[in-house]
N, CA and C atoms as a LAMMPS dump frame, in Angstrom:
ITEM: TIMESTEP
0
ITEM: NUMBER OF ATOMS
564
ITEM: BOX BOUNDS ff ff ff
-5.0000000000000000e+02 5.0000000000000000e+02
-5.0000000000000000e+02 5.0000000000000000e+02
-5.0000000000000000e+02 5.0000000000000000e+02
ITEM: ATOMS id mol type element x y z
1 1 1 N 380.882 -284.388 -417.663
2 1 2 C 380.595 -282.995 -417.131
3 1 3 C 379.507 -283.333 -416.128
4 2 1 N 379.588 -283.036 -414.45
5 2 2 C 378.464 -283.112 -413.725
6 2 3 C 377.123 -281.814 -414.078
7 3 1 N 376.191 -282.154 -413.382
8 3 2 C 375.42 -281.329 -413.563
9 3 3 C 375.757 -279.844 -412.902
10 4 1 N 375.782 -280.324 -411.651
11 4 2 C 376.288 -279.11 -410.744
12 4 3 C 377.621 -277.771 -411.568
13 5 1 N 378.548 -278.795 -412.325
14 5 2 C 379.257 -277.849 -413.189
15 5 3 C 378.542 -277.348 -414.3
16 6 1 N 377.656 -278.02 -414.818
17 6 2 C 376.975 -277.581 -415.939
18 6 3 C 376.152 -276.035 -415.594
19 7 1 N 375.788 -276.198 -414.377
20 7 2 C 374.763 -275.393 -413.865
21 7 3 C 375.734 -273.882 -413.663
22 8 1 N 376.936 -273.811 -413.048
23 8 2 C 377.655 -272.711 -412.286
24 8 3 C 377.786 -271.802 -413.671
25 9 1 N 378.699 -271.756 -414.719
26 9 2 C 378.62 -270.691 -415.712
27 9 3 C 377.189 -270.102 -416.124
28 10 1 N 376.179 -271.03 -416.41
29 10 2 C 375.123 -269.998 -416.894
30 10 3 C 374.386 -269.55 -415.504
31 11 1 N 374.337 -270.346 -414.249
32 11 2 C 373.948 -269.461 -413.225
33 11 3 C 374.889 -267.941 -412.734
34 12 1 N 376.128 -268.178 -413.107
35 12 2 C 376.763 -266.846 -412.75
36 12 3 C 376.399 -265.701 -413.864
37 13 1 N 376.03 -266.174 -415.096
38 13 2 C 375.586 -265.432 -416.172
39 13 3 C 374.466 -265.008 -416.182
40 14 1 N 373.524 -265.644 -415.389
41 14 2 C 372.161 -264.588 -414.858
42 14 3 C 372.478 -263.517 -414.06
43 15 1 N 373.108 -264.078 -412.892
44 15 2 C 373.288 -262.833 -411.816
45 15 3 C 374.439 -262.049 -412.443
46 16 1 N 374.773 -261.994 -413.395
47 16 2 C 376.156 -261.188 -413.778
48 16 3 C 375.17 -259.864 -414.668
49 17 1 N 374.093 -261.037 -415.413
50 17 2 C 373.256 -259.851 -416.39
51 17 3 C 372.409 -259.181 -415.486
52 18 1 N 372.002 -259.466 -414.242
53 18 2 C 371.024 -258.938 -413.471
54 18 3 C 371.971 -257.645 -412.778
55 19 1 N 372.894 -258.186 -412.305
56 19 2 C 373.854 -257.195 -411.567
57 19 3 C 373.871 -255.819 -412.856
58 20 1 N 374.186 -255.993 -413.818
59 20 2 C 375.027 -255.048 -414.554
60 20 3 C 373.348 -254.485 -415.225
61 21 1 N 372.322 -255.065 -415.673
62 21 2 C 371.187 -254.501 -415.446
63 21 3 C 370.561 -253.285 -414.614
64 22 1 N 370.947 -253.869 -413.148
65 22 2 C 370.818 -252.707 -412.327
66 22 3 C 371.466 -251.315 -412.58
67 23 1 N 372.566 -251.705 -413.361
68 23 2 C 373.694 -251.009 -413.057
69 23 3 C 373.128 -249.761 -414.064
70 24 1 N 372.44 -249.882 -415.178
71 24 2 C 372.109 -249.207 -415.866
72 24 3 C 371.06 -248.22 -415.665
73 25 1 N 370.721 -248.137 -414.586
74 25 2 C 369.616 -247.377 -413.892
75 25 3 C 369.607 -245.822 -414.244
76 26 1 N 370.801 -245.289 -413.971
77 26 2 C 370.713 -243.791 -414.433
78 26 3 C 371.071 -243.325 -415.794
79 27 1 N 371.241 -244.405 -417.001
80 27 2 C 371.653 -243.938 -417.939
81 27 3 C 370.67 -243.286 -418.921
82 28 1 N 369.446 -243.208 -418.762
83 28 2 C 368.57 -242.605 -419.47
84 28 3 C 367.774 -241.337 -418.422
85 29 1 N 368.492 -240.749 -417.663
86 29 2 C 368.568 -239.623 -417.234
87 29 3 C 368.369 -238.659 -418.728
88 30 1 N 367.473 -237.57 -418.621
89 30 2 C 367.696 -236.298 -419.595
90 30 3 C 367.248 -236.919 -420.885
91 31 1 N 366.534 -238.16 -421.268
92 31 2 C 366.238 -238.526 -422.69
93 31 3 C 364.888 -237.987 -422.977
94 32 1 N 364.907 -237.219 -423.887
95 32 2 C 363.035 -237.064 -424.137
96 32 3 C 362.523 -237.834 -424.429
97 33 1 N 361.002 -237.82 -423.94
98 33 2 C 359.946 -239.002 -424.215
99 33 3 C 359.973 -239.656 -425.708
100 34 1 N 359.423 -240.665 -425.825
101 34 2 C 359.555 -241.286 -427.01
102 34 3 C 360.705 -241.782 -427.834
103 35 1 N 361.578 -241.522 -427.327
104 35 2 C 363.006 -241.894 -427.641
105 35 3 C 363.604 -242.881 -426.835
106 36 1 N 364.559 -243.482 -427.989
107 36 2 C 365.44 -244.489 -427.014
108 36 3 C 366.459 -243.846 -426.419
109 37 1 N 366.902 -244.301 -424.847
110 37 2 C 368.027 -243.743 -424.332
111 37 3 C 369.122 -244.55 -424.634
112 38 1 N 370.167 -244.097 -423.673
113 38 2 C 371.78 -244.717 -424.261
114 38 3 C 371.483 -246.284 -423.136
115 39 1 N 370.575 -246.433 -422.52
116 39 2 C 370.521 -247.799 -421.778
117 39 3 C 369.818 -248.707 -422.494
118 40 1 N 368.952 -248.607 -423.638
119 40 2 C 368.228 -249.753 -424.421
120 40 3 C 368.948 -250.376 -424.741
121 41 1 N 370.11 -250.479 -425.507
122 41 2 C 371.034 -251.291 -426.401
123 41 3 C 371.76 -252.267 -424.916
124 42 1 N 371.896 -251.631 -424.244
125 42 2 C 372.788 -252.688 -423.089
126 42 3 C 371.752 -253.144 -422.173
127 43 1 N 370.772 -252.842 -421.938
128 43 2 C 369.317 -253.842 -421.452
129 43 3 C 369.466 -254.588 -422.242
130 44 1 N 369.054 -254.477 -423.279
131 44 2 C 368.488 -255.521 -424.391
132 44 3 C 369.571 -256.446 -424.551
133 45 1 N 371.062 -256.452 -424.662
134 45 2 C 371.941 -257.188 -424.644
135 45 3 C 371.663 -258.245 -423.416
136 46 1 N 371.632 -257.477 -421.945
137 46 2 C 371.8 -257.98 -421.078
138 46 3 C 370.696 -259.185 -420.57
139 47 1 N 369.56 -258.688 -421.126
140 47 2 C 368.346 -259.243 -421.068
141 47 3 C 368.443 -260.674 -421.937
142 48 1 N 368.775 -260.4 -422.941
143 48 2 C 368.938 -261.567 -424.174
144 48 3 C 370.056 -262.675 -423.276
145 49 1 N 371.233 -261.982 -422.656
146 49 2 C 372.295 -262.864 -421.819
147 49 3 C 371.308 -263.663 -420.784
148 50 1 N 371.127 -263.139 -420.089
149 50 2 C 370.383 -263.835 -419.029
150 50 3 C 369.598 -264.764 -419.374
151 51 1 N 368.652 -264.57 -420.446
152 51 2 C 367.478 -265.529 -421.253
153 51 3 C 368.226 -266.687 -421.68
154 52 1 N 369.422 -266.262 -422.213
155 52 2 C 370.197 -267.808 -422.776
156 52 3 C 370.713 -268.464 -421.716
157 53 1 N 371.227 -267.534 -420.815
158 53 2 C 371.709 -268.614 -419.725
159 53 3 C 370.265 -268.991 -418.701
160 54 1 N 369.316 -268.642 -418.563
161 54 2 C 368.414 -269.225 -418.129
162 54 3 C 368.07 -270.346 -418.852
163 55 1 N 367.81 -270.744 -420.257
164 55 2 C 367.84 -271.724 -421.201
165 55 3 C 368.91 -272.657 -420.764
166 56 1 N 369.809 -272.486 -420.714
167 56 2 C 371.054 -273.459 -420.567
168 56 3 C 370.66 -274.023 -418.994
169 57 1 N 370.573 -273.275 -418.199
170 57 2 C 370.474 -273.676 -416.769
171 57 3 C 369.139 -274.422 -416.494
172 58 1 N 367.7 -274.066 -417.32
173 58 2 C 366.814 -275.212 -417.655
174 58 3 C 367.313 -276.417 -418.328
175 59 1 N 368.061 -276.398 -419.272
176 59 2 C 368.437 -277.531 -420.034
177 59 3 C 369.077 -278.537 -418.888
178 60 1 N 370.309 -277.98 -418.096
179 60 2 C 370.947 -278.663 -417.292
180 60 3 C 370.111 -279.564 -416.596
181 61 1 N 368.71 -278.742 -415.974
182 61 2 C 368.102 -279.124 -414.554
183 61 3 C 367.55 -280.332 -415.495
184 62 1 N 366.895 -280.319 -416.72
185 62 2 C 366.239 -281.239 -417.291
186 62 3 C 367.006 -282.457 -417.861
187 63 1 N 368.435 -282.419 -417.716
188 63 2 C 369.241 -283.351 -418.251
189 63 3 C 369.347 -283.445 -419.753
190 64 1 N 369.221 -282.188 -420.386
191 64 2 C 369.137 -282.437 -421.934
192 64 3 C 370.549 -281.047 -422.278
193 65 1 N 371.039 -281.658 -423.483
194 65 2 C 371.645 -280.557 -424.13
195 65 3 C 371.548 -279.646 -424.503
196 66 1 N 372.247 -278.293 -424.671
197 66 2 C 371.467 -277.27 -425.302
198 66 3 C 372.637 -277.023 -426.261
199 67 1 N 373.576 -278.016 -426.284
200 67 2 C 374.463 -277.639 -427.458
201 67 3 C 374.175 -278.137 -428.86
202 68 1 N 374.381 -277.139 -429.86
203 68 2 C 374.228 -277.505 -431.262
204 68 3 C 375.142 -278.413 -431.57
205 69 1 N 374.513 -279.096 -432.593
206 69 2 C 375.604 -280.282 -433.544
207 69 3 C 375.02 -279.976 -434.599
208 70 1 N 376.142 -280.53 -435.5
209 70 2 C 376.114 -280.609 -437.058
210 70 3 C 376.949 -282.26 -437.507
211 71 1 N 376.944 -281.971 -438.9
212 71 2 C 377.362 -283.34 -439.367
213 71 3 C 379.409 -282.936 -439.34
214 72 1 N 379.663 -283.972 -439.868
215 72 2 C 380.789 -284.177 -439.574
216 72 3 C 381.741 -283.031 -440.579
217 73 1 N 382.645 -282.425 -439.338
218 73 2 C 383.411 -281.262 -440.62
219 73 3 C 382.682 -280.102 -440.636
220 74 1 N 381.446 -279.758 -440.148
221 74 2 C 380.945 -278.503 -440.155
222 74 3 C 380.936 -277.932 -438.804
223 75 1 N 381.166 -276.491 -439.121
224 75 2 C 381.423 -275.852 -437.781
225 75 3 C 380.275 -275.141 -437.138
226 76 1 N 380.021 -275.166 -435.995
227 76 2 C 378.918 -275.053 -435.264
228 76 3 C 379.287 -273.946 -433.966
229 77 1 N 378.238 -273.123 -433.56
230 77 2 C 378.05 -272.557 -432.794
231 77 3 C 377.478 -273.005 -431.58
232 78 1 N 377.539 -273.324 -430.301
233 78 2 C 376.794 -273.775 -429.554
234 78 3 C 375.967 -272.449 -428.52
235 79 1 N 375.251 -273.021 -427.738
236 79 2 C 374.213 -271.813 -426.703
237 79 3 C 375.105 -270.904 -426.435
238 80 1 N 376.49 -271.205 -426.121
239 80 2 C 377.354 -270.009 -425.438
240 80 3 C 378.053 -269.312 -426.39
241 81 1 N 377.881 -269.785 -427.764
242 81 2 C 378.375 -268.88 -428.747
243 81 3 C 379.915 -269.611 -428.796
244 82 1 N 380.271 -270.299 -428.149
245 82 2 C 381.488 -270.695 -428.653
246 82 3 C 381.797 -271.5 -430.137
247 83 1 N 382.762 -271.409 -430.838
248 83 2 C 382.917 -272.213 -432.301
249 83 3 C 383.312 -273.228 -432.021
250 84 1 N 382.69 -274.362 -432.374
251 84 2 C 383.281 -275.687 -432.476
252 84 3 C 383.555 -276.556 -433.34
253 85 1 N 384.318 -277.351 -434.282
254 85 2 C 383.957 -278.133 -435.21
255 85 3 C 383.623 -279.594 -434.806
256 86 1 N 382.253 -279.674 -435.419
257 86 2 C 381.421 -281.001 -435.227
258 86 3 C 381.856 -282.07 -436.131
259 87 1 N 382.746 -282.741 -435.468
260 87 2 C 383.55 -283.946 -436.065
261 87 3 C 382.732 -285.156 -435.618
262 88 1 N 381.763 -285.051 -435.07
263 88 2 C 381.115 -286.337 -434.275
264 88 3 C 379.57 -286.312 -435.226
265 89 1 N 378.785 -287.204 -434.741
266 89 2 C 377.276 -287.817 -435.363
267 89 3 C 376.565 -286.711 -434.826
268 90 1 N 375.259 -286.623 -435.181
269 90 2 C 374.091 -285.861 -434.731
270 90 3 C 373.84 -286.595 -433.191
271 91 1 N 373.691 -285.951 -432.205
272 91 2 C 372.907 -286.709 -431.098
273 91 3 C 374.081 -287.286 -430.013
274 92 1 N 375.45 -287.384 -430.345
275 92 2 C 376.471 -287.613 -429.766
276 92 3 C 376.97 -286.484 -428.853
277 93 1 N 378.382 -286.68 -427.986
278 93 2 C 378.615 -285.167 -427.593
279 93 3 C 379.399 -284.86 -428.548
280 94 1 N 379.242 -283.305 -427.987
281 94 2 C 379.966 -282.068 -429.032
282 94 3 C 381.581 -282.391 -429.047
283 95 1 N 381.847 -281.979 -430.191
284 95 2 C 383.493 -282.039 -430.167
285 95 3 C 384.071 -281.085 -429.341
286 96 1 N 385.26 -281.13 -429.231
287 96 2 C 386.045 -280.351 -428.749
288 96 3 C 386.321 -278.653 -429.09
289 97 1 N 386.335 -277.858 -428.204
290 97 2 C 386.346 -276.593 -428.851
291 97 3 C 387.69 -276.46 -429.997
292 98 1 N 387.469 -275.851 -430.923
293 98 2 C 388.615 -275.653 -432.064
294 98 3 C 389.086 -274.416 -431.636
295 99 1 N 390.195 -274.871 -430.798
296 99 2 C 391.033 -273.339 -429.999
297 99 3 C 391.414 -272.242 -431.007
298 100 1 N 391.995 -272.857 -432.334
299 100 2 C 392.377 -271.788 -433.351
300 100 3 C 391.296 -271.014 -433.451
301 101 1 N 390.495 -271.652 -433.992
302 101 2 C 389.269 -270.891 -434.432
303 101 3 C 388.576 -269.527 -433.465
304 102 1 N 388.403 -270.429 -432.166
305 102 2 C 388.097 -269.222 -430.867
306 102 3 C 389.141 -268.531 -430.728
307 103 1 N 390.68 -268.626 -430.833
308 103 2 C 391.336 -267.741 -430.741
309 103 3 C 391.51 -266.9 -431.736
310 104 1 N 391.153 -266.979 -433.176
311 104 2 C 390.906 -266.057 -433.962
312 104 3 C 389.667 -265.282 -433.965
313 105 1 N 388.796 -265.816 -433.48
314 105 2 C 387.585 -265.208 -433.439
315 105 3 C 387.722 -264.14 -432.252
316 106 1 N 388.33 -264.561 -431.244
317 106 2 C 388.413 -263.598 -429.835
318 106 3 C 389.289 -262.283 -430.46
319 107 1 N 390.413 -262.985 -431.105
320 107 2 C 391.339 -261.889 -431.877
321 107 3 C 390.393 -260.661 -432.899
322 108 1 N 390.062 -261.352 -433.556
323 108 2 C 388.736 -260.442 -434.626
324 108 3 C 388.087 -259.019 -433.659
325 109 1 N 387.476 -259.9 -432.443
326 109 2 C 386.741 -259.074 -431.728
327 109 3 C 387.695 -257.747 -431.229
328 110 1 N 388.666 -258.342 -430.561
329 110 2 C 389.621 -257.361 -429.851
330 110 3 C 390.155 -256.47 -430.995
331 111 1 N 390.476 -256.658 -432.235
332 111 2 C 391.038 -255.953 -433.618
333 111 3 C 389.303 -254.919 -433.598
334 112 1 N 388.526 -255.394 -433.815
335 112 2 C 387.383 -254.522 -434.261
336 112 3 C 387.408 -253.547 -433.221
337 113 1 N 387.052 -253.502 -431.509
338 113 2 C 387.193 -252.629 -430.725
339 113 3 C 388.118 -251.78 -430.783
340 114 1 N 389.423 -252.054 -431.333
341 114 2 C 390.601 -251.413 -431.27
342 114 3 C 390.446 -250.44 -432.386
343 115 1 N 390.031 -250.891 -433.648
344 115 2 C 390.18 -250.127 -435.031
345 115 3 C 388.62 -249.188 -434.974
346 116 1 N 387.426 -249.697 -434.759
347 116 2 C 386.613 -248.527 -434.662
348 116 3 C 386.873 -246.992 -433.953
349 117 1 N 387.493 -246.816 -433.269
350 117 2 C 387.661 -245.802 -433.032
351 117 3 C 388.511 -244.888 -434.31
352 118 1 N 389.751 -245.81 -435.033
353 118 2 C 390.398 -244.968 -435.617
354 118 3 C 389.86 -245.027 -437.094
355 119 1 N 389.424 -246.031 -437.662
356 119 2 C 388.917 -246.34 -439.029
357 119 3 C 387.527 -245.944 -439.17
358 120 1 N 386.714 -245.667 -438.074
359 120 2 C 385.171 -245.678 -438.069
360 120 3 C 384.362 -246.823 -437.836
361 121 1 N 383.354 -246.738 -437.732
362 121 2 C 382.279 -247.914 -437.198
363 121 3 C 381.936 -248.648 -438.499
364 122 1 N 381.708 -247.701 -440.009
365 122 2 C 381.319 -248.733 -441.136
366 122 3 C 382.558 -249.554 -441.648
367 123 1 N 383.927 -248.728 -441.747
368 123 2 C 385.236 -249.681 -442.25
369 123 3 C 385.287 -251.037 -441.216
370 124 1 N 385.084 -250.801 -439.803
371 124 2 C 385.594 -251.716 -438.767
372 124 3 C 384.83 -252.817 -439.046
373 125 1 N 383.429 -252.173 -439.114
374 125 2 C 381.932 -253.343 -439.038
375 125 3 C 382.443 -254.388 -440.235
376 126 1 N 382.508 -253.409 -441.224
377 126 2 C 382.729 -254.167 -442.575
378 126 3 C 383.726 -255.302 -442.527
379 127 1 N 385.132 -254.969 -442.255
380 127 2 C 386.032 -256.093 -442.305
381 127 3 C 385.254 -256.791 -440.818
382 128 1 N 385.012 -256.837 -439.817
383 128 2 C 384.734 -257.544 -438.665
384 128 3 C 383.754 -258.92 -438.989
385 129 1 N 382.809 -258.298 -440.143
386 129 2 C 381.486 -259.202 -440.311
387 129 3 C 382.082 -260.116 -441.575
388 130 1 N 383.068 -259.559 -442.446
389 130 2 C 383.721 -260.266 -443.405
390 130 3 C 384.606 -261.562 -442.52
391 131 1 N 385.757 -260.806 -441.49
392 131 2 C 386.728 -261.849 -441.305
393 131 3 C 386.024 -262.807 -440.115
394 132 1 N 385.157 -262.394 -439.292
395 132 2 C 384.254 -263.516 -438.746
396 132 3 C 383.697 -264.702 -439.178
397 133 1 N 382.98 -264.33 -440.323
398 133 2 C 382.368 -265.253 -441.262
399 133 3 C 383.336 -266.4 -441.693
400 134 1 N 384.612 -265.408 -442.389
401 134 2 C 385.53 -266.285 -442.515
402 134 3 C 386.228 -267.547 -441.506
403 135 1 N 386.612 -266.778 -440.484
404 135 2 C 386.642 -267.683 -439.227
405 135 3 C 385.839 -268.822 -438.788
406 136 1 N 384.246 -268.594 -438.927
407 136 2 C 383.264 -269.094 -438.757
408 136 3 C 383.271 -270.334 -439.92
409 137 1 N 383.714 -270.304 -441.026
410 137 2 C 383.515 -271.71 -441.902
411 137 3 C 383.075 -271.043 -443.332
412 138 1 N 382.652 -269.693 -443.572
413 138 2 C 381.669 -269.216 -444.662
414 138 3 C 383.033 -269.265 -445.579
415 139 1 N 382.955 -269.587 -446.923
416 139 2 C 384.138 -269.564 -448.1
417 139 3 C 383.772 -269.06 -449.371
418 140 1 N 382.061 -268.757 -449.307
419 140 2 C 381.638 -268.257 -450.635
420 140 3 C 381.773 -266.445 -450.517
421 141 1 N 382.875 -265.883 -451.529
422 141 2 C 383.544 -264.823 -451.308
423 141 3 C 382.021 -263.751 -451.806
424 142 1 N 381.755 -264.019 -453.038
425 142 2 C 380.001 -263.364 -453.014
426 142 3 C 379.244 -263.237 -451.432
427 143 1 N 378.986 -264.324 -450.881
428 143 2 C 378.398 -264.375 -450.024
429 143 3 C 378.795 -263.535 -448.729
430 144 1 N 380.059 -263.711 -448.455
431 144 2 C 380.739 -262.772 -447.159
432 144 3 C 380.761 -261.539 -447.609
433 145 1 N 381.193 -261.211 -448.98
434 145 2 C 380.963 -259.742 -449.111
435 145 3 C 379.516 -259.299 -449.317
436 146 1 N 378.496 -259.789 -449.657
437 146 2 C 377.007 -259.516 -449.928
438 146 3 C 376.501 -259.205 -448.137
439 147 1 N 376.939 -260.407 -447.108
440 147 2 C 376.364 -260.338 -445.96
441 147 3 C 376.98 -259.133 -445.205
442 148 1 N 378.599 -258.681 -445.356
443 148 2 C 379.353 -257.664 -444.785
444 148 3 C 378.661 -256.409 -445.001
445 149 1 N 378.32 -255.943 -446.592
446 149 2 C 377.855 -254.541 -447.117
447 149 3 C 376.562 -254.597 -446.512
448 150 1 N 375.847 -255.581 -446.596
449 150 2 C 374.302 -255.308 -446.313
450 150 3 C 374.254 -255.206 -444.845
451 151 1 N 374.7 -256.051 -443.792
452 151 2 C 374.665 -256.009 -442.223
453 151 3 C 375.456 -254.613 -441.972
454 152 1 N 376.275 -254.042 -442.379
455 152 2 C 377.105 -252.711 -441.972
456 152 3 C 375.941 -251.97 -442.097
457 153 1 N 375.503 -251.652 -443.424
458 153 2 C 374.693 -250.839 -443.461
459 153 3 C 373.238 -250.662 -442.872
460 154 1 N 372.575 -252.028 -442.92
461 154 2 C 371.46 -252.327 -441.91
462 154 3 C 371.961 -251.668 -440.296
463 155 1 N 372.92 -252.102 -440.037
464 155 2 C 373.355 -251.524 -438.527
465 155 3 C 373.723 -250.185 -438.641
466 156 1 N 374.187 -249.409 -439.414
467 156 2 C 374.683 -247.824 -439.91
468 156 3 C 372.868 -247.299 -439.78
469 157 1 N 372.129 -247.806 -440.372
470 157 2 C 370.747 -247.128 -440.512
471 157 3 C 370.01 -247.376 -439.014
472 158 1 N 369.994 -248.955 -438.395
473 158 2 C 369.791 -248.982 -437.406
474 158 3 C 370.516 -247.919 -436.179
475 159 1 N 371.714 -248.132 -436.329
476 159 2 C 372.073 -247.239 -435.159
477 159 3 C 372.019 -245.525 -435.325
478 160 1 N 372.393 -245.179 -436.329
479 160 2 C 372.382 -243.755 -436.374
480 160 3 C 370.701 -243.109 -436.764
481 161 1 N 370.034 -243.833 -437.792
482 161 2 C 369.125 -243.329 -438.04
483 161 3 C 367.517 -243.519 -437.329
484 162 1 N 367.942 -244.78 -436.794
485 162 2 C 366.699 -245.051 -435.949
486 162 3 C 366.973 -244.841 -434.33
487 163 1 N 368.026 -245.193 -434.149
488 163 2 C 368.401 -244.852 -432.519
489 163 3 C 368.984 -243.627 -432.366
490 164 1 N 369.482 -242.958 -432.987
491 164 2 C 370.164 -241.78 -432.981
492 164 3 C 371.591 -241.978 -432.157
493 165 1 N 372.045 -242.998 -432.303
494 165 2 C 373.428 -243.404 -431.456
495 165 3 C 374.859 -242.972 -432.461
496 166 1 N 375.246 -241.876 -432.063
497 166 2 C 376.663 -241.841 -432.857
498 166 3 C 377.607 -242.835 -432.561
499 167 1 N 377.964 -243.353 -433.805
500 167 2 C 379.007 -244.04 -434.086
501 167 3 C 380.433 -243.207 -434.081
502 168 1 N 381.461 -244.268 -433.955
503 168 2 C 382.695 -243.29 -434.322
504 168 3 C 382.829 -243.459 -435.856
505 169 1 N 383.312 -242.22 -436.207
506 169 2 C 383.444 -242.034 -437.489
507 169 3 C 384.92 -242.09 -438.108
508 170 1 N 385.906 -242.221 -437.289
509 170 2 C 387.219 -242.67 -437.539
510 170 3 C 387.694 -241.175 -437.383
511 171 1 N 389.194 -241.327 -437.836
512 171 2 C 390.075 -240.519 -437.71
513 171 3 C 390.367 -239.878 -439.217
514 172 1 N 390.726 -238.82 -439.578
515 172 2 C 391.248 -238.226 -440.897
516 172 3 C 390.822 -238.727 -442.09
517 173 1 N 391.418 -239.424 -442.801
518 173 2 C 390.955 -239.549 -443.909
519 173 3 C 389.705 -240.718 -443.845
520 174 1 N 389.815 -241.565 -442.632
521 174 2 C 388.596 -242.38 -442.433
522 174 3 C 387.314 -241.767 -441.98
523 175 1 N 387.419 -240.357 -441.251
524 175 2 C 386.139 -239.73 -441.447
525 175 3 C 385.707 -239.252 -442.186
526 176 1 N 386.615 -238.54 -443.296
527 176 2 C 385.728 -238.496 -444.562
528 176 3 C 384.962 -239.488 -445.177
529 177 1 N 385.734 -240.413 -445.268
530 177 2 C 385.069 -242.07 -445.826
531 177 3 C 383.719 -242.09 -445.336
532 178 1 N 383.521 -242.375 -444.016
533 178 2 C 382.328 -242.28 -443.046
534 178 3 C 381.449 -241.327 -443.616
535 179 1 N 381.762 -240.14 -443.344
536 179 2 C 381.05 -238.943 -443.69
537 179 3 C 380.229 -239.067 -445.303
538 180 1 N 381.182 -239.6 -446.112
539 180 2 C 380.923 -239.702 -447.551
540 180 3 C 379.937 -240.907 -447.77
541 181 1 N 380.11 -241.811 -446.919
542 181 2 C 379.155 -242.813 -446.852
543 181 3 C 377.706 -242.555 -446.406
544 182 1 N 377.867 -241.831 -445.31
545 182 2 C 376.523 -241.193 -444.57
546 182 3 C 375.64 -240.303 -445.811
547 183 1 N 376.651 -239.72 -446.506
548 183 2 C 375.99 -238.924 -447.423
549 183 3 C 375.132 -239.81 -448.449
550 184 1 N 376.145 -240.682 -449.18
551 184 2 C 375.292 -241.911 -449.745
552 184 3 C 374.254 -242.716 -449.419
553 185 1 N 374.226 -242.622 -448.148
554 185 2 C 372.885 -243.249 -447.668
555 185 3 C 371.964 -242.47 -447.249
556 186 1 N 372.095 -241.217 -447.312
557 186 2 C 371.209 -239.711 -447.116
558 186 3 C 370.991 -239.908 -445.591
559 187 1 N 371.829 -240.548 -444.58
560 187 2 C 371.976 -240.363 -443.2
561 187 3 C 372.057 -238.531 -442.917
562 188 1 N 372.913 -238.14 -443.616
563 188 2 C 373.156 -236.681 -443.217
564 188 3 C 372.43 -235.933 -444.287
């Protein structure tokens, strides 16, 4: 791949991030002083995206790859977050995209977005984290379960307790489960 082709996607990522950052200008109107407003998280994500894209641009300009590599048979995620099967030796060109894994990861993301309003943030996140870990190559059931539970609880505390962000509670029985979980975690 030529250097100019390697620069296009990350440069567009920087431009898109900056444009979207400008679009968050009015989101914090009416937020009391000392509190994080609704623009904080989108701005943080967009700033991280722009930074990551700038690292890719700098790596391309220096002639260095910013793509992660691993040993034979190991799954890695490169700097763009694309899941790959690393079947080549360290230091050589990255392996082609594992299209099945990439498709499964994209499907999980879409299912998560669709499920969160119905099942609530806690259950949707628990399932998403476990499923994404499985797709990414994790096979230890206790490890997956621990990461999913601890990650979900950590995110709940962060978003609900620290940032005061209302998360989807779900519909019907799922709302009851979410509220019961919040009571157990002493969030309500």
